[in-house]
C-alpha positions, 0 to 999 in steps of 0.5 A: 600757814602750817603745812607738813615739812617739805624736806624732812619725812615723818618717823616712827619711834618707839614712842610713836610717830613724829611728823615734822611741820613747817611754817610758810609765810603768806600775804594778807590778801591770801589769808583773807582769801583763805579765811573767805566769808565762812569757814566752809572750804577753808581747808581746800583754800589752803591746799589750793594756795599750797599747790599754787605756791608749789607750781610757780617753783617754790617746791620748798615753800620757802618764806621770802620777806621781799615776795610782792606777788600774791597767789590769789 
């Protein structure tokens, strides 16, 4: 998943604004849940997944390759 960077804020430059992004690893069941049966609501489900991950103590949204739990 791609989210706004959790540590580096965006900056304004003479050439315009630069916002930093972060890749977050998710499991296949989480991806399937976000995709759902249709694209309607996928963005809302993605935001909810990020909130669930952050609420579980992972506020930096660090990808843990050994994670076995699912947030859905």
